[in-house]
C-alpha positions in Angstrom: -25.7 24.9 18.1 -25.8 24.1 14.4 -23.3 21.2 14.9 -25.4 19.8 17.6 -28.6 20.0 15.7 -26.9 18.5 12.6 -25.5 15.6 14.7 -29.1 14.9 16.1 -30.6 15.0 12.7 -27.9 12.6 11.4 -28.4 10.1 14.1 -32.2 10.2 14.0 -32.3 9.8 10.3 -29.5 7.3 9.6 -29.8 4.9 12.6 -32.7 2.8 12.6 -34.3 1.8 16.0 -34.5 -1.8 14.7 -31.1 -3.3 15.1 -30.0 -6.3 13.3 -29.0 -9.4 15.3 -25.3 -8.9 16.0 -24.8 -12.5 16.7 -22.8 -14.1 19.6 -20.3 -11.7 20.8 -16.8 -12.7 21.8 -16.5 -13.6 25.6 -14.0 -10.8 26.1 -12.5 -7.8 24.1 -9.1 -6.5 25.0 -8.9 -2.7 24.5 -5.2 -1.8 24.4 -4.0 1.6 25.3 -1.1 3.5 26.8 -2.6 3.5 30.3 -3.0 -0.2 30.3 -5.3 -2.7 28.7 -8.9 -2.7 29.5 -10.6 -6.1 29.4 -14.3 -5.9 28.5 -16.4 -9.0 29.3 -19.6 -9.2 27.5 -21.2 -11.6 30.0 -21.0 -8.9 32.8 -23.0 -6.7 30.6 -25.7 -9.1 29.4 -28.4 -7.0 30.8 -27.7 -4.2 28.3 -29.0 -4.0 24.8 -26.3 -4.4 22.2 -27.0 -1.0 20.7 -26.2 0.7 24.0 -22.6 0.4 22.8 -22.9 -0.7 19.1 -25.1 2.3 18.2 -24.5 1.6 14.4 -26.0 -1.9 14.6 -22.8 -3.4 13.4 -19.7 -5.1 15.0 -17.0 -2.6 13.9 -13.9 -1.1 15.4 -14.9 2.1 17.1 -11.8 3.8 15.8 -13.2 3.6 12.3 -15.3 6.7 13.0 -14.5 7.8 16.6 -11.4 10.2 16.5 -11.6 10.3 12.6 -15.1 11.6 11.7 -15.5 15.3 12.7 -18.7 14.8 14.7 -17.7 11.4 16.4 -15.9 12.0 19.7 -12.4 10.6 20.2 -12.2 6.9 21.2 -10.9 7.7 24.7 -13.5 10.3 25.3 -16.3 8.1 24.0 -15.3 5.1 26.1 -14.8 7.2 29.2 -18.2 8.8 28.8 -20.0 5.6 27.9 -18.4 3.3 30.5 -17.7 5.6 33.4 -21.2 7.2 33.3 -22.9 3.9 33.3 -20.6 2.5 36.0 -21.2 5.5 38.2 -24.9 4.4 38.3 -24.0 1.1 39.6 -22.5 0.4 43.1 -20.6 -2.7 41.9 -19.0 -1.4 38.7 -15.5 0.1 38.7 -15.0 3.8 38.2 -11.4 4.4 39.1 -8.5 4.2 36.5 -6.8 1.2 37.9 -10.0 -0.6 38.2 -10.2 -1.0 34.5 -6.8 -0.2 33.2 -4.3 -3.1 33.9 -0.6 -3.0 33.0 
């Protein structure tokens, strides 16, 4: 319970709701992993706010914190939660492993 409260306080006091302009994103980002690369196309996600994924307001590698910092979930868990939960709400978005992971 204390960790959850600490994490909430940390987020609400350090992350400003006003995000800096992140600039023009690359058209695609390849996320390599042992299950097969996942190619993320920014244009397909143009209806989402940048901070939906880039919660720090910066273009940084997720692995700088995720899986390193004690309160940041591991990269795999973070992507699966973020992507699959959002995709499950959409009829057209992929949700099965092989739909995203390509070998």
